[in-house]
N, C-alpha and C positions, 0 to 999 in steps of 0.2 A: 119473343118481344113484338108489342104490338104498334102499329104504324104512330099512333099518339107517345109510347113510349119513346118510337124512335127520336119525333119529333125534336121530344123532352129532351135528349140525351145528346143533339146535333144542339139544340139551340144554347145550352149549360157547356160545352166544347168550343164554342164558341166566343162566350164571353169568358170563359180562362183565356183562351189564346190574345181577346183584346180586342176583339173585330166589334164594332159597332152593329146593327144589325136597321136597319131602315123601315120606317113606321106603315108603313103606305106604299100600297104598288107599285104609283111611278118612282117612288125613290128608289125599289130594288129595283129596275132595269138602268140606272148607271151600275161607275166603275170601279174598283174601289182599286188603288194607287198609293203605293206605298214608296214610304225616301228609310235608309238605313245609312245615317251619313259614316259608320263605322266600317259598313262592309257589304255596299253596296255598287252598282255597276251604272254611270249617267246613261251607258250606251243599254241597256237591261231594257225591255217595258215599263218594265213598274208594274203589271196587273198583276206579281203577288209577292208574297213573299222570299219564297226566291230569285226574283225576278228585281228586286228594289234600286231604284234610283239611292245617286249617293249622294247626291247635294237638294239645299233648296235654292238653289240656281235653277234646277236641273226643273223642279215642280213650275215654279216658277216661270217654266217658259210654255208650259201646258196651262190650255183653257178648258176650264171647266165648265159641264154642262149639269141639268139636274138630275140629283141623285147620287150623282158621284161625289164620292170622298178622297180623301188626301191624307194618307197615317202616317204616321213620326215610329220608326223603333223606338219605344223603351227604353231608358238605359243609354242611350244616345245623345249626343252632345253634337250640332252644327254650326255651323261657322259662316255668317249670311244674312242676305233680307230676304225671306219668304213675301214674294210677292206675286202671288196664283193670280191668274187671267182668268174667266169668265163668272156665271152668275147662276145660283138657282132659279126656281122657280114655286108656286104656291102646291106647298105640302111635298114640294125633291128639291127641300135645300142642299146647296151643296156642302158638305161636313168634313171638317178637317178633326183630326185625335190623332189617336194612339194604336199603336200594336202590339205584341208580344207581352213577356212575364208582365202580371201587376203586380208583382210582387217589385219589379223594379222602379226606374225613378223615372220622373214623363221627361220625354224625350223633350231638350233644350237648343233653343234660337239662339244663339247670341249675333246680335247687330250688329254690332264691331262701332260703335258710331255714328251707322246711317241713321234713315231720316226713322225708320220705325224697324223689330226686329219680325214681327209679322204687319203687313202690310196691302191694305185693299183698297183702293178708285174706283168711282163712278162702278158701284156695282150692287146685289142684293142676295136676298137666300141665302146667308154664310150661316151656319153652327160650327163653333171653336168649343173644342172642349178637348179640355190634359195636357195642356202644355207647357213648359217653362221657357219663361219669356226672360232676358237680358239686351244693354242696348248702351255697351261702355266706350265710350272714346277719350281722345284726349280730350284734357281740363276746356268749357268754349265757353263762352259768352254770347256766343253766338248763330249759336249748329244746333236748329230744334231737333230732339230726339223722343220718341215713347218706345211704350213693350212696347203693344196694337195698335193700330192709329188708322180706323176707316175712316174716310175724306170724301166729298161728296164736293163739286164743285158743278151749280149750273145743270144738275142732273134731273131737280124733278121730284119725286118721291122715292125713296127707298125702305124697299118691303123685308124685314122682321131677318135681326141680325140675334142669335144665342151667343154665349160668353160665359162657358161655365165650365168650372175647377179648373182655371190659366191663374199662375201663378207671374207675378211679373216683380223683379228687381232688378237693381243696379244700371240704372235707369242716371247720367249724367248731360241731361242736356240746359239748354241756357236754362235762364229766368224767366221766358216767356210766359205772360197768363193770356188767357182770351182775345183774340176766335181762334187764334193759330199755337197752343202751346205747345211745350213739351210735358213730359209728363207717363205713367203708365199703362193707362186702357181706355182710350181717345177716339171719339165719333167726334167729326166737325162736318161744318158744314162752311163754303166757302160758294165766292162767284155774286156776282149784279147784273147777270141775266139772266135769268130765269128763276120762279122761286123751287124752292128746293128746301128738305125737309128728308128725315126717319119718320117712320112709322112700322115700330116696334122693335123697341133696341134691348133686350133685358141682357143682364154682367148677374151672376148672382155666382155666390160661393166661390170668389174669387180671393186674390190674398196679391194687394200691392205692398211694395218697402223696397224702403233707400232709393225714392224715384225723383224727379224732379222733372215740371216742378208742381204738376195737377197731378192725385193719385186720378182719379176713377169722374170720366167725365162726358158731359157735349157739350161745344160752342156750334154759335153759328155769327155770319156775318148778315145772313140774309134779312132782313130789317122789314119788308113789305108783304104783300099780303099773304096767308099760307104759309106763314115760317115759324109753326109752331110744330116743335115736332111729338108724335105721338105717341102710347104706345111703352113710354122709356117706361122701365124697372131697373133699378139697382136693390139686389137683397142677398142679405148673408154673409154682407164681403167686409173683408176686412183691409185697412191702409192702416201702415205703419212708418215714422219716418220719414211724410213725405216732406221736400221743401218747400211749399206750398199751398192751394186749395188740396183739402181729404178728397170730400166726393160734390159737384153741381153738378147743377145741370144749368143751360141756357136754352132761355126762346123753346119751354116746353107747354105744353099742354096736359094736365092730369096725369103728374110724373108722381111717380111713388119711393120713395126712400126708405126701405126698413129694413130695420136688423144688421142692420151695419152697425162696424164697429172701426171707430178712426184713436189711434192710438200714436200723438206724435204728428203734427202738424205746422207748419209755417215755418218749419227747422231751416231754409236754407236761403227767404227768399228776402227778396230789398220792398218788395211787393206789400199789401193789402188781403189777406187771403182769412178763410173760415175753415172750422171742419166741414160741416153740411148745409148748404148754402143753394139761392139760385139767383137768378138774373132772368128778367124781365118774361116771368114764366105764370101761368092759371091755374090755378090749384091744383099745385103741387102739394104732396101728402109725406110729410116725414112721419116717419111713426118706430116706437123701439130700438134705438140708436144710443150706444152709446160713447162718447167723444172725450176725448182726454188728452193731456199732452199736447196742449196749445201753446207755442215758444215765441215769447216776442207783446208786446202788450201797442204794435199797428194795426191794431185787430187782435187779429190769433181768438175770436169767441167762437164758439165751441156752433151756436148760427146762428145763422143769420137771414132777417124780413129787410130783402135790398132793396136798388131802382125797380119798376116796371113792375112788381108783383102783386098778384092778385086772386088774393082769393087763395090763400098758404097755407097752410095747415103745419102745427108741431103737435105732436101730441105722443105722450109717453115715452118721451126721450130722457136718455141721464148724460148729464154732462159735470163734470170734478178736476181739477184740478188745473185746469184752463188759465195760463198765465193773460191770454185776451179775454176772459172772462166765458161766462154763459149766452150772452142774445143781444145779438146788434140791431140797432131799428136806425137804418139807413137808406133813405129812398134820395134816386140818385137824381140831378136837374136834367127837369123838364119832363120828370116821367113819373104814370100815377102805380102810386103801393094804396092799393083797397083791399080792405074786407077783410085784410090776414088775421090767422089767431096763432094763439101762442098759450096750449093749456094743459093742463096734467102733467108737466113736467118737473125733473127733480133736477137742483143744481146744486151739488158740495163743494165749496171749499174751490170755488173758483176766483179770480181775482183779475184787475187793472190796476194798476199804481198811476197809469199816467194820465192826468187830465186830457179832455175831458170824458173819461170812460171810468166804466166799473166794472160790477156783475151782471151788471143789465146796462145798456151803453144808446142811449137815442139821440142822435150823431147825421148831420146832413141835412138831408132837404124833408120836411112836413109830411106825413102822411096821412090817410081820411080812415078812421072804422079800424086803425093798430086795438089789438083786444089783446092781452095778456093776464091768464087768472087758473085759480085751484092751481096753483103751479108753487113749487115749499126750494124756497133758496134760501142755502143755512153759508156763512162761509164763517172761518176763522181767521182770520186776516183784516187789521184793524188799521191798517194802509190802502183801501181801494171801499168805492161809494158800494153800496147797495145796490143804487141807480145813479146812474147820473145821465143828466138831460143840458146842453149846451143851447135849447131852444127852440128846440120844432116839437113843433102840437101835433095833432092826432092818436094820442094813446091812452088807449087807458085801463093800470093796477086793478084789478078785483080779483076779491077774496085770497089774494096771496098769502103767505107764508113768509118773512122776509126776520132773517133772524140775524145777528151782525157778534163777530166777534166778542165772547165775554169782555167784561172790566176786568181787568188787570192783564190782561192777555199779549204779547208781546209782540215786539211790532218791528221791522227792520229801519220803518224811514215813519211814523203814523203814531196818532196817539195812541194809547191805551185805553179810550172810552169808550170803545165800539165800532162799526162803521156805517157811515151816515148813510141816508138814501140824502142826493145832492139837483132836485130836480120842483123848481117851480112851477110850469109849463104843464105834466101833466094831468091824467084826474085819475084818483083814489080813491077806491070805493069801498070799505070794507075790507080792509086786509088785519095782518095780522103781524103786529113786530115788537120784536125780542130784541133790543141789545144795538136797537135804533128808531128811528120817528121819519114820520110824517105829518107833519100839524097839519098839512093841506087836508085830510084825510077826515071828512065830519064823522063817518061813522069806525074809525080807528079801534080796535084791541087790545091794547098794549098790556102782553101777559107772554106767560111763558108758554109756550105750546105742549109742554111735556111730551117732548122723544123722547122713547125709549131708550135713546144714548146721548150726555147728555154735549158729550163732542163727535157731532156724526161725521163719516170716513163712506157710508155707503148708505144705498138707498133703503136699504131697511131700516137706519138707524133713524128715517126721520118717522117711523112708524110711531102713530098717537098713545101714550100710555092713555088707560082710563081714566075720565074726569077734565080731559085737555078740552083747555077754553074752544079750539079751534070749529071739535064737536057740533054739529051745528047749529053751526054761527055766517053762515055762509049767507052773503045775496042772493046768489043762483046765477048761474044764465045760460035762458034756455038753446040750446046747440043741438039741440037731439044725443050729446054724448050718454050714455049710461052707466060705463063704466068706472071707476079711474084708475090711478097705473100699477095699481097692488091689482087690479081685475079686480074690485070691491063695488056692487053694486053703489050710485052715487042717491044714498036718498035723497028726503025732501024732508024740511030745509035739509039743502048738506051743506055740506062742512068751508071750514077753511084750508085751501094744502089741498095737498096731490094724495093725500093717506084719507077722501071719507067711508074708513069706516067709521062702524057706531057699537 
């Protein structure tokens, strides 16, 4: 056997055993510690599977350093709070993960109603993978609880956090929103004495289910210079049955929220909530997300341009069957919300029947230069407005397809004559209207868009048939976007709506 094959065999054996391998020489200098909540011993060294600790309390008493690993045994369940001490270093983070038979379940930690099942405070350089977290305590209206909770207080800049393959479920915390909520996977900044932020937060391939109240999010109380967290990436996560907000970023610059799936939000909250949104964030990009199952009509929109957001972009997203609608434009009092874009998205059968809301709602304070274009918005409800505006200015709708309920469609409360656009303030340019109307659009295209399905229920249903009046009829928006929702090149001249096929 050659030395090369020997290395390969050893690596394969370690992978089967579930032992993570550090990628750098610095990380390899750390120590691996083990926890087996079924058969360990807190008086043991913890430095091997055969000498594993018994409890997360014992692991929490240890101070970890650069390159160290804390490994919990698969197929076991621990009770208590894992709150390890110490920090990693650049290129040598502390890693929390799993060991043992990969066919067994992820190691489980039940927090029992504490602040969090996994709790990190004033630290940095941590990577957390392949855990199962819950945190259920007595019913409460006062206790904040979370699955995974990272908190900075007057810390400065904390670098490099990775959460990958972590499942959080059954967190019954009180209905507190920002800046210090209950929820599933949370990163918070507190304090007023020192500028504090995160630099590098990646949450991916993780799941939150039946949590109160925020699914995945960042929050901050620091409102001075240097407040924006950077390097925030939420990718390929799933959020189900969330009490309040699905996924939210707060006080960030250039955050990316992509390829996430939210199904069921605002399920138990008395507050205002949305599926995917930001607060006081600059240059956030939301793309390839799907949001459905928003409950209630006190907000509950899939997506939201909210207070203090600047140059945020929603593109290539799908929204459907939300009681609160597709999009909220709501600038906060005294805030600047400017240069935001919502384009190349699809909304199917969203609704909001509570005035002054609609499938798209423009409420709260005025924005500047908010542009909504090349979207396809279709609803089967005659008792909802496609767009509702109760007075704020600053929004332009261009090259969108708006399709209301078919005449004669049944509706619990509304008149079966289509779905109105109730907006006398916003600017409308070159949109296509079917079973609705906007007389203030000087270049309106009043026609059947010729969808491939007469009653759409999914994105492919709003593709256009040959001869569609939407093809080649767009006014155009110069933004550098080359492809539509379906991956088609955007032609010149462009079409109207999300399908730009020729």
